[in-house]
MIKOL-806766 format. One record per atom (N, C-alpha, C): residue number from 1; atom name; x, y, z. Coordinates in nm, 2 decimals, padded with zeros to 4 digits, always signed. Layout:
<atoms>
<atom num="NUM" atome="CA" xx="X" yy="Y" zz="Z"/>
...
</atoms>
This chain:
<atoms>
<atom num="1" atome="N" xx="+00.10" yy="-00.12" zz="-00.02"/>
<atom num="1" atome="CA" xx="+00.01" yy="+00.01" zz="+00.01"/>
<atom num="1" atome="C" xx="+00.09" yy="+00.12" zz="-00.01"/>
<atom num="2" atome="N" xx="+00.04" yy="+00.23" zz="-00.04"/>
<atom num="2" atome="CA" xx="+00.11" yy="+00.35" zz="-00.06"/>
<atom num="2" atome="C" xx="+00.12" yy="+00.39" zz="+00.10"/>
<atom num="3" atome="N" xx="+00.25" yy="+00.49" zz="+00.09"/>
<atom num="3" atome="CA" xx="+00.27" yy="+00.54" zz="+00.23"/>
<atom num="3" atome="C" xx="+00.18" yy="+00.65" zz="+00.25"/>
<atom num="4" atome="N" xx="+00.10" yy="+00.67" zz="+00.34"/>
<atom num="4" atome="CA" xx="-00.02" yy="+00.74" zz="+00.38"/>
<atom num="4" atome="C" xx="+00.05" yy="+00.89" zz="+00.40"/>
<atom num="5" atome="N" xx="+00.16" yy="+00.91" zz="+00.43"/>
<atom num="5" atome="CA" xx="+00.24" yy="+01.02" zz="+00.46"/>
<atom num="5" atome="C" xx="+00.25" yy="+01.09" zz="+00.34"/>
<atom num="6" atome="N" xx="+00.28" yy="+01.02" zz="+00.22"/>
<atom num="6" atome="CA" xx="+00.34" yy="+01.11" zz="+00.12"/>
<atom num="6" atome="C" xx="+00.19" yy="+01.16" zz="+00.05"/>
<atom num="7" atome="N" xx="+00.07" yy="+01.10" zz="+00.07"/>
<atom num="7" atome="CA" xx="-00.03" yy="+01.15" zz="+00.00"/>
<atom num="7" atome="C" xx="-00.08" yy="+01.29" zz="+00.03"/>
<atom num="8" atome="N" xx="-00.11" yy="+01.35" zz="-00.05"/>
<atom num="8" atome="CA" xx="-00.14" yy="+01.50" zz="-00.04"/>
<atom num="8" atome="C" xx="-00.28" yy="+01.50" zz="+00.05"/>
<atom num="9" atome="N" xx="-00.30" yy="+01.62" zz="+00.10"/>
<atom num="9" atome="CA" xx="-00.42" yy="+01.64" zz="+00.19"/>
<atom num="9" atome="C" xx="-00.53" yy="+01.63" zz="+00.10"/>
<atom num="10" atome="N" xx="-00.53" yy="+01.72" zz="+00.01"/>
<atom num="10" atome="CA" xx="-00.63" yy="+01.68" zz="-00.08"/>
<atom num="10" atome="C" xx="-00.67" yy="+01.53" zz="-00.15"/>
<atom num="11" atome="N" xx="-00.56" yy="+01.47" zz="-00.15"/>
<atom num="11" atome="CA" xx="-00.60" yy="+01.35" zz="-00.21"/>
<atom num="11" atome="C" xx="-00.67" yy="+01.27" zz="-00.10"/>
<atom num="12" atome="N" xx="-00.62" yy="+01.28" zz="+00.01"/>
<atom num="12" atome="CA" xx="-00.68" yy="+01.21" zz="+00.12"/>
<atom num="12" atome="C" xx="-00.82" yy="+01.25" zz="+00.14"/>
<atom num="13" atome="N" xx="-00.85" yy="+01.38" zz="+00.15"/>
<atom num="13" atome="CA" xx="-00.99" yy="+01.43" zz="+00.12"/>
<atom num="13" atome="C" xx="-01.05" yy="+01.34" zz="+00.01"/>
<atom num="14" atome="N" xx="-01.01" yy="+01.32" zz="-00.10"/>
<atom num="14" atome="CA" xx="-01.09" yy="+01.25" zz="-00.21"/>
<atom num="14" atome="C" xx="-01.11" yy="+01.13" zz="-00.17"/>
<atom num="15" atome="N" xx="-01.00" yy="+01.04" zz="-00.13"/>
<atom num="15" atome="CA" xx="-01.01" yy="+00.92" zz="-00.08"/>
<atom num="15" atome="C" xx="-01.13" yy="+00.88" zz="+00.03"/>
<atom num="16" atome="N" xx="-01.12" yy="+00.97" zz="+00.12"/>
<atom num="16" atome="CA" xx="-01.25" yy="+00.99" zz="+00.22"/>
<atom num="16" atome="C" xx="-01.36" yy="+00.98" zz="+00.16"/>
<atom num="17" atome="N" xx="-01.40" yy="+01.10" zz="+00.05"/>
<atom num="17" atome="CA" xx="-01.51" yy="+01.10" zz="+00.02"/>
<atom num="17" atome="C" xx="-01.56" yy="+00.99" zz="-00.08"/>
<atom num="18" atome="N" xx="-01.48" yy="+00.91" zz="-00.16"/>
<atom num="18" atome="CA" xx="-01.51" yy="+00.81" zz="-00.21"/>
<atom num="18" atome="C" xx="-01.55" yy="+00.70" zz="-00.12"/>
<atom num="19" atome="N" xx="-01.45" yy="+00.66" zz="-00.03"/>
<atom num="19" atome="CA" xx="-01.49" yy="+00.59" zz="+00.07"/>
<atom num="19" atome="C" xx="-01.63" yy="+00.59" zz="+00.13"/>
<atom num="20" atome="N" xx="-01.67" yy="+00.70" zz="+00.19"/>
<atom num="20" atome="CA" xx="-01.79" yy="+00.73" zz="+00.23"/>
<atom num="20" atome="C" xx="-01.90" yy="+00.72" zz="+00.13"/>
<atom num="21" atome="N" xx="-01.89" yy="+00.74" zz="-00.01"/>
<atom num="21" atome="CA" xx="-01.98" yy="+00.74" zz="-00.11"/>
<atom num="21" atome="C" xx="-02.00" yy="+00.59" zz="-00.12"/>
<atom num="22" atome="N" xx="-01.89" yy="+00.50" zz="-00.12"/>
<atom num="22" atome="CA" xx="-01.88" yy="+00.37" zz="-00.16"/>
<atom num="22" atome="C" xx="-01.97" yy="+00.30" zz="-00.02"/>
<atom num="23" atome="N" xx="-01.95" yy="+00.33" zz="+00.10"/>
<atom num="23" atome="CA" xx="-02.00" yy="+00.29" zz="+00.22"/>
<atom num="23" atome="C" xx="-02.18" yy="+00.29" zz="+00.21"/>
<atom num="24" atome="N" xx="-02.19" yy="+00.44" zz="+00.16"/>
<atom num="24" atome="CA" xx="-02.36" yy="+00.47" zz="+00.15"/>
<atom num="24" atome="C" xx="-02.41" yy="+00.36" zz="+00.04"/>
<atom num="25" atome="N" xx="-02.35" yy="+00.33" zz="-00.08"/>
<atom num="25" atome="CA" xx="-02.39" yy="+00.27" zz="-00.17"/>
<atom num="25" atome="C" xx="-02.40" yy="+00.11" zz="-00.13"/>
<atom num="26" atome="N" xx="-02.31" yy="+00.07" zz="-00.02"/>
<atom num="26" atome="CA" xx="-02.31" yy="-00.07" zz="+00.02"/>
<atom num="26" atome="C" xx="-02.41" yy="-00.07" zz="+00.12"/>
<atom num="27" atome="N" xx="-02.42" yy="+00.03" zz="+00.19"/>
<atom num="27" atome="CA" xx="-02.53" yy="+00.02" zz="+00.29"/>
<atom num="27" atome="C" xx="-02.67" yy="+00.00" zz="+00.22"/>
<atom num="28" atome="N" xx="-02.69" yy="+00.09" zz="+00.13"/>
<atom num="28" atome="CA" xx="-02.81" yy="+00.11" zz="+00.05"/>
<atom num="28" atome="C" xx="-02.87" yy="-00.04" zz="+00.00"/>
<atom num="29" atome="N" xx="-02.75" yy="-00.09" zz="-00.07"/>
<atom num="29" atome="CA" xx="-02.74" yy="-00.24" zz="-00.14"/>
<atom num="29" atome="C" xx="-02.79" yy="-00.36" zz="-00.03"/>
<atom num="30" atome="N" xx="-02.71" yy="-00.34" zz="+00.09"/>
<atom num="30" atome="CA" xx="-02.73" yy="-00.42" zz="+00.22"/>
<atom num="30" atome="C" xx="-02.86" yy="-00.42" zz="+00.25"/>
<atom num="31" atome="N" xx="-02.94" yy="-00.30" zz="+00.27"/>
<atom num="31" atome="CA" xx="-03.09" yy="-00.28" zz="+00.31"/>
<atom num="31" atome="C" xx="-03.20" yy="-00.34" zz="+00.19"/>
<atom num="32" atome="N" xx="-03.14" yy="-00.32" zz="+00.07"/>
<atom num="32" atome="CA" xx="-03.24" yy="-00.36" zz="-00.04"/>
<atom num="32" atome="C" xx="-03.23" yy="-00.51" zz="-00.03"/>
<atom num="33" atome="N" xx="-03.13" yy="-00.55" zz="-00.03"/>
<atom num="33" atome="CA" xx="-03.10" yy="-00.73" zz="-00.01"/>
<atom num="33" atome="C" xx="-03.20" yy="-00.77" zz="+00.12"/>
<atom num="34" atome="N" xx="-03.20" yy="-00.71" zz="+00.25"/>
<atom num="34" atome="CA" xx="-03.25" yy="-00.77" zz="+00.35"/>
<atom num="34" atome="C" xx="-03.40" yy="-00.72" zz="+00.33"/>
<atom num="35" atome="N" xx="-03.46" yy="-00.63" zz="+00.28"/>
<atom num="35" atome="CA" xx="-03.60" yy="-00.62" zz="+00.25"/>
<atom num="35" atome="C" xx="-03.66" yy="-00.68" zz="+00.15"/>
<atom num="36" atome="N" xx="-03.57" yy="-00.72" zz="+00.05"/>
<atom num="36" atome="CA" xx="-03.61" yy="-00.85" zz="-00.05"/>
<atom num="36" atome="C" xx="-03.64" yy="-00.98" zz="+00.02"/>
<atom num="37" atome="N" xx="-03.53" yy="-01.01" zz="+00.13"/>
<atom num="37" atome="CA" xx="-03.54" yy="-01.13" zz="+00.18"/>
<atom num="37" atome="C" xx="-03.66" yy="-01.13" zz="+00.27"/>
<atom num="38" atome="N" xx="-03.68" yy="-01.04" zz="+00.34"/>
<atom num="38" atome="CA" xx="-03.80" yy="-01.05" zz="+00.43"/>
<atom num="38" atome="C" xx="-03.92" yy="-01.04" zz="+00.33"/>
<atom num="39" atome="N" xx="-03.93" yy="-00.98" zz="+00.21"/>
<atom num="39" atome="CA" xx="-04.05" yy="-01.00" zz="+00.14"/>
<atom num="39" atome="C" xx="-04.07" yy="-01.14" zz="+00.10"/>
<atom num="40" atome="N" xx="-03.97" yy="-01.21" zz="+00.07"/>
<atom num="40" atome="CA" xx="-03.95" yy="-01.34" zz="+00.02"/>
<atom num="40" atome="C" xx="-04.02" yy="-01.44" zz="+00.13"/>
<atom num="41" atome="N" xx="-03.97" yy="-01.41" zz="+00.27"/>
<atom num="41" atome="CA" xx="-04.01" yy="-01.48" zz="+00.37"/>
<atom num="41" atome="C" xx="-04.18" yy="-01.46" zz="+00.38"/>
<atom num="42" atome="N" xx="-04.21" yy="-01.35" zz="+00.37"/>
<atom num="42" atome="CA" xx="-04.35" yy="-01.29" zz="+00.39"/>
<atom num="42" atome="C" xx="-04.45" yy="-01.37" zz="+00.30"/>
<atom num="43" atome="N" xx="-04.36" yy="-01.39" zz="+00.18"/>
<atom num="43" atome="CA" xx="-04.45" yy="-01.46" zz="+00.06"/>
<atom num="43" atome="C" xx="-04.48" yy="-01.59" zz="+00.09"/>
<atom num="44" atome="N" xx="-04.38" yy="-01.63" zz="+00.18"/>
<atom num="44" atome="CA" xx="-04.40" yy="-01.79" zz="+00.20"/>
<atom num="44" atome="C" xx="-04.42" yy="-01.82" zz="+00.34"/>
<atom num="45" atome="N" xx="-04.50" yy="-01.70" zz="+00.42"/>
<atom num="45" atome="CA" xx="-04.54" yy="-01.72" zz="+00.56"/>
<atom num="45" atome="C" xx="-04.66" yy="-01.82" zz="+00.57"/>
<atom num="46" atome="N" xx="-04.74" yy="-01.82" zz="+00.47"/>
<atom num="46" atome="CA" xx="-04.83" yy="-01.93" zz="+00.46"/>
<atom num="46" atome="C" xx="-04.80" yy="-02.08" zz="+00.47"/>
<atom num="47" atome="N" xx="-04.67" yy="-02.09" zz="+00.38"/>
<atom num="47" atome="CA" xx="-04.62" yy="-02.23" zz="+00.40"/>
<atom num="47" atome="C" xx="-04.56" yy="-02.28" zz="+00.53"/>
<atom num="48" atome="N" xx="-04.49" yy="-02.16" zz="+00.60"/>
<atom num="48" atome="CA" xx="-04.41" yy="-02.17" zz="+00.71"/>
<atom num="48" atome="C" xx="-04.53" yy="-02.21" zz="+00.83"/>
<atom num="49" atome="N" xx="-04.67" yy="-02.15" zz="+00.82"/>
<atom num="49" atome="CA" xx="-04.76" yy="-02.16" zz="+00.90"/>
<atom num="49" atome="C" xx="-04.83" yy="-02.33" zz="+00.90"/>
<atom num="50" atome="N" xx="-04.84" yy="-02.36" zz="+00.76"/>
<atom num="50" atome="CA" xx="-04.89" yy="-02.48" zz="+00.75"/>
<atom num="50" atome="C" xx="-04.79" yy="-02.59" zz="+00.82"/>
<atom num="51" atome="N" xx="-04.68" yy="-02.56" zz="+00.77"/>
<atom num="51" atome="CA" xx="-04.55" yy="-02.64" zz="+00.83"/>
<atom num="51" atome="C" xx="-04.56" yy="-02.67" zz="+00.99"/>
<atom num="52" atome="N" xx="-04.58" yy="-02.55" zz="+01.05"/>
<atom num="52" atome="CA" xx="-04.57" yy="-02.53" zz="+01.19"/>
<atom num="52" atome="C" xx="-04.69" yy="-02.63" zz="+01.26"/>
<atom num="53" atome="N" xx="-04.81" yy="-02.59" zz="+01.18"/>
<atom num="53" atome="CA" xx="-04.95" yy="-02.65" zz="+01.21"/>
<atom num="53" atome="C" xx="-04.93" yy="-02.80" zz="+01.21"/>
<atom num="54" atome="N" xx="-04.86" yy="-02.86" zz="+01.12"/>
<atom num="54" atome="CA" xx="-04.86" yy="-03.03" zz="+01.08"/>
<atom num="54" atome="C" xx="-04.73" yy="-03.07" zz="+01.22"/>
<atom num="55" atome="N" xx="-04.66" yy="-02.96" zz="+01.25"/>
<atom num="55" atome="CA" xx="-04.56" yy="-03.02" zz="+01.33"/>
<atom num="55" atome="C" xx="-04.64" yy="-03.04" zz="+01.48"/>
<atom num="56" atome="N" xx="-04.71" yy="-02.93" zz="+01.49"/>
<atom num="56" atome="CA" xx="-04.80" yy="-02.92" zz="+01.61"/>
<atom num="56" atome="C" xx="-04.90" yy="-03.03" zz="+01.64"/>
<atom num="57" atome="N" xx="-04.95" yy="-03.07" zz="+01.52"/>
<atom num="57" atome="CA" xx="-05.05" yy="-03.18" zz="+01.51"/>
<atom num="57" atome="C" xx="-04.97" yy="-03.32" zz="+01.55"/>
<atom num="58" atome="N" xx="-04.86" yy="-03.32" zz="+01.49"/>
<atom num="58" atome="CA" xx="-04.77" yy="-03.43" zz="+01.53"/>
<atom num="58" atome="C" xx="-04.75" yy="-03.45" zz="+01.68"/>
<atom num="59" atome="N" xx="-04.70" yy="-03.34" zz="+01.71"/>
<atom num="59" atome="CA" xx="-04.67" yy="-03.34" zz="+01.87"/>
<atom num="59" atome="C" xx="-04.80" yy="-03.39" zz="+01.96"/>
<atom num="60" atome="N" xx="-04.92" yy="-03.32" zz="+01.91"/>
<atom num="60" atome="CA" xx="-05.05" yy="-03.35" zz="+01.97"/>
<atom num="60" atome="C" xx="-05.05" yy="-03.48" zz="+01.96"/>
<atom num="61" atome="N" xx="-05.05" yy="-03.53" zz="+01.86"/>
<atom num="61" atome="CA" xx="-05.10" yy="-03.69" zz="+01.84"/>
<atom num="61" atome="C" xx="-05.00" yy="-03.79" zz="+01.92"/>
<atom num="62" atome="N" xx="-04.86" yy="-03.74" zz="+01.92"/>
<atom num="62" atome="CA" xx="-04.77" yy="-03.81" zz="+02.01"/>
<atom num="62" atome="C" xx="-04.80" yy="-03.81" zz="+02.16"/>
<atom num="63" atome="N" xx="-04.82" yy="-03.69" zz="+02.19"/>
<atom num="63" atome="CA" xx="-04.87" yy="-03.69" zz="+02.34"/>
<atom num="63" atome="C" xx="-05.00" yy="-03.75" zz="+02.36"/>
<atom num="64" atome="N" xx="-05.09" yy="-03.76" zz="+02.30"/>
<atom num="64" atome="CA" xx="-05.22" yy="-03.85" zz="+02.31"/>
<atom num="64" atome="C" xx="-05.19" yy="-03.98" zz="+02.31"/>
<atom num="65" atome="N" xx="-05.08" yy="-04.03" zz="+02.21"/>
<atom num="65" atome="CA" xx="-05.05" yy="-04.16" zz="+02.23"/>
<atom num="65" atome="C" xx="-04.98" yy="-04.21" zz="+02.36"/>
<atom num="66" atome="N" xx="-04.90" yy="-04.11" zz="+02.39"/>
<atom num="66" atome="CA" xx="-04.82" yy="-04.15" zz="+02.52"/>
<atom num="66" atome="C" xx="-04.90" yy="-04.15" zz="+02.68"/>
<atom num="67" atome="N" xx="-05.02" yy="-04.04" zz="+02.63"/>
<atom num="67" atome="CA" xx="-05.11" yy="-04.03" zz="+02.74"/>
<atom num="67" atome="C" xx="-05.17" yy="-04.19" zz="+02.75"/>
<atom num="68" atome="N" xx="-05.24" yy="-04.22" zz="+02.64"/>
<atom num="68" atome="CA" xx="-05.30" yy="-04.36" zz="+02.62"/>
<atom num="68" atome="C" xx="-05.21" yy="-04.45" zz="+02.68"/>
<atom num="69" atome="N" xx="-05.08" yy="-04.47" zz="+02.65"/>
<atom num="69" atome="CA" xx="-05.01" yy="-04.56" zz="+02.71"/>
<atom num="69" atome="C" xx="-04.99" yy="-04.56" zz="+02.85"/>
<atom num="70" atome="N" xx="-04.97" yy="-04.45" zz="+02.91"/>
<atom num="70" atome="CA" xx="-04.96" yy="-04.42" zz="+03.03"/>
<atom num="70" atome="C" xx="-05.11" yy="-04.48" zz="+03.12"/>
<atom num="71" atome="N" xx="-05.22" yy="-04.44" zz="+03.07"/>
<atom num="71" atome="CA" xx="-05.34" yy="-04.46" zz="+03.11"/>
<atom num="71" atome="C" xx="-05.36" yy="-04.62" zz="+03.11"/>
<atom num="72" atome="N" xx="-05.30" yy="-04.71" zz="+03.01"/>
<atom num="72" atome="CA" xx="-05.32" yy="-04.84" zz="+02.99"/>
<atom num="72" atome="C" xx="-05.25" yy="-04.90" zz="+03.10"/>
<atom num="73" atome="N" xx="-05.12" yy="-04.84" zz="+03.13"/>
<atom num="73" atome="CA" xx="-05.05" yy="-04.95" zz="+03.19"/>
<atom num="73" atome="C" xx="-05.08" yy="-04.90" zz="+03.36"/>
<atom num="74" atome="N" xx="-05.16" yy="-04.80" zz="+03.39"/>
<atom num="74" atome="CA" xx="-05.19" yy="-04.75" zz="+03.54"/>
<atom num="74" atome="C" xx="-05.34" yy="-04.80" zz="+03.56"/>
</atoms>
């Protein structure tokens, strides 16, 4: 890397401005991607809810089975 002490003050100012600009662009792109990912998840929310419902039904059936087994032994 270039020795920073040899860079002019004006060049340093330009580098800082470019860096800040790039950072703003990167932050905007990150925000766009995160929003897009959230939108995709919201679009699939119904699927997630169906999956959760199936899981809960399986748990309920299993607990009912266990309770029946417990009652039959006591």
